[in-house]
C-alpha positions in Angstrom: -5.2 -35.2 46.9 -2.7 -37.2 44.7 -4.8 -36.3 41.6 -4.6 -32.6 42.5 -0.8 -32.8 42.9 -0.5 -34.6 39.6 -2.8 -32.1 37.8 -0.7 -29.2 39.2 2.5 -30.9 38.0 1.1 -31.4 34.5 -0.1 -27.8 34.3 3.3 -26.5 35.5 5.0 -28.6 32.8 2.6 -27.3 30.2 3.1 -23.7 31.1 6.9 -24.1 31.2 6.8 -25.7 27.7 4.4 -23.1 26.3 6.6 -20.3 27.6 9.7 -21.9 26.1 7.9 -22.2 22.7 6.7 -18.6 22.9 10.2 -17.3 23.8 11.8 -19.2 20.9 9.2 -18.3 18.3 10.5 -16.8 15.1 9.4 -13.1 14.9 7.0 -12.2 12.2 8.5 -10.5 9.2 6.3 -8.1 7.2 6.6 -7.7 3.4 9.0 -5.2 2.0 7.6 -2.9 -0.7 7.5 -4.4 -4.2 5.7 -2.4 -7.0 5.8 -4.3 -10.3 4.2 -2.4 -13.3 6.3 -4.3 -15.9 3.3 -6.1 -17.3 0.9 -3.2 -17.0 0.5 -2.8 -20.8 -0.2 -6.5 -21.1 -3.0 -6.2 -18.6 -1.3 -7.4 -15.4 -0.2 -5.7 -12.2 1.3 -6.8 -8.9 2.4 -5.1 -5.7 3.0 -6.1 -2.1 3.9 -4.4 1.1 2.4 -3.3 4.4 -0.6 -0.9 4.7 0.1 2.2 6.7 -2.5 4.7 7.8 -0.9 8.0 6.6 -3.3 10.1 8.7 -3.0 8.2 11.9 -3.0 10.7 14.8 -2.4 8.3 17.7 -1.1 4.8 18.3 -4.6 3.2 18.1 -5.1 4.6 14.5 -2.2 2.5 13.2 -2.8 -0.5 11.0 -2.5 -4.1 12.4 0.9 -5.7 11.7 0.6 -7.5 8.4 1.3 -7.8 4.7 -0.8 -7.0 1.7 -0.6 -8.4 -1.8 -2.5 -6.7 -4.7 -2.8 -8.5 -8.1 -4.8 -7.2 -11.0 -5.9 -8.8 -14.3 -7.4 -6.4 -16.8 -8.8 -9.2 -19.0 -10.7 -10.6 -16.0 -11.6 -7.1 -14.9 -10.6 -8.1 -11.4 -8.1 -7.1 -8.7 -7.5 -9.4 -5.7 -6.2 -8.0 -2.4 -4.7 -10.6 -0.1 -4.0 -9.7 3.4 -2.2 -11.5 6.2 -2.0 -9.9 9.6 -1.2 -10.9 13.2 -3.5 -9.7 16.0 -3.2 -10.8 19.5 -0.9 -13.7 18.4 -3.5 -15.0 15.9 -2.9 -15.1 12.1 -5.7 -13.7 10.0 -5.8 -14.4 6.2 -8.2 -12.8 3.7 -8.4 -12.6 -0.1 -11.0 -10.1 -1.4 -11.8 -9.8 -5.2 -12.8 -6.4 -6.5 -14.3 -5.4 -9.9 -12.0 -2.9 -11.7 -13.7 0.5 -12.2 -11.0 1.8 -14.5 -7.6 0.9 -16.0 -5.7 3.4 -18.1 -2.1 4.1 -18.9 -1.5 5.6 -15.4 -4.2 4.4 -13.0 -6.1 1.4 -11.9 -9.1 2.0 -9.6 -11.5 -0.3 -7.8 -13.8 0.1 -4.8 -16.2 -1.5 -2.4 -19.3 -0.1 -0.7 -20.1 -3.4 1.0 -19.4 -1.9 4.5 -22.3 -0.5 6.4 -20.5 2.7 7.3 -17.8 3.3 4.6 -16.8 3.3 1.0 -13.3 2.0 0.3 -11.6 3.1 -2.9 -8.3 1.7 -4.1 -6.0 3.6 -6.5 -2.9 2.3 -8.1 -0.7 5.0 -9.6 1.8 3.6 -12.2 3.8 6.8 -12.5 3.9 7.6 -8.8 4.5 3.9 -7.9 1.9 4.0 -5.2 -1.0 1.8 -4.0 -3.4 3.8 -1.9 -6.7 3.1 -0.2 -9.1 5.9 0.8 -11.8 4.8 3.4 -14.5 7.5 3.6 -17.5 7.4 5.9 -20.8 7.1 4.0 -22.9 10.1 3.8 -25.7 9.8 4.7 -25.4 6.8 7.0 -28.0 4.1 6.1 -31.1 4.1 8.3 -30.6 0.6 9.6 -27.1 1.6 10.9 -28.5 4.7 12.5 -31.3 2.8 14.2 -29.1 -0.1 15.4 -28.6 -0.2 19.2 -25.0 -1.1 18.5 -24.3 2.2 16.7 -21.8 0.6 14.3 -20.8 3.9 12.6 -20.0 5.9 15.7 -16.4 6.9 16.0 -15.6 5.9 12.4 -13.1 8.4 10.8 -11.9 8.7 7.3 -8.6 6.9 6.6 -5.9 7.3 3.9 -3.9 4.2 3.7 -0.8 3.6 1.6 1.1 0.4 0.7 4.6 0.8 2.0 7.6 -1.3 3.0 6.9 -3.2 6.2 9.9 -2.1 8.0 9.2 1.6 7.2 5.7 1.2 8.7 6.8 -0.6 11.8 10.2 0.7 12.8 
């Protein structure tokens, strides 16, 4: 009985301490928009901000709270997209390299078709000062996805996502 009372006291102290830490936690700040084409002609590009689903129709279509950093190097023929997002109080970090499809005076484009269900195409527009991501459902869907009992492609819709200032996306 004494052990049970001691365990309850330790758990009460733990929960009170945890609640206090959670209450005093610093809120997450998302990146403000920064589009830096100054080194475009020398073969470098950088932008950061928050991705916003511009065709979101309901709350569930919005992007997860986070920041995105896009860096491109024409000489290496690579763009790296780094994302940091918070979901259910967990921090997720990811850096994905992409091979550049094209780089001219106005646009940089790169894509990935690694997803089972979709093709993701990034477009950086120097003149328009935009970074956009178009996610389009593959057509036709691969046989292995259609035959899967999990039906991974059901409910997938096309998305048009734009890099924007974090506070604009999450006001």
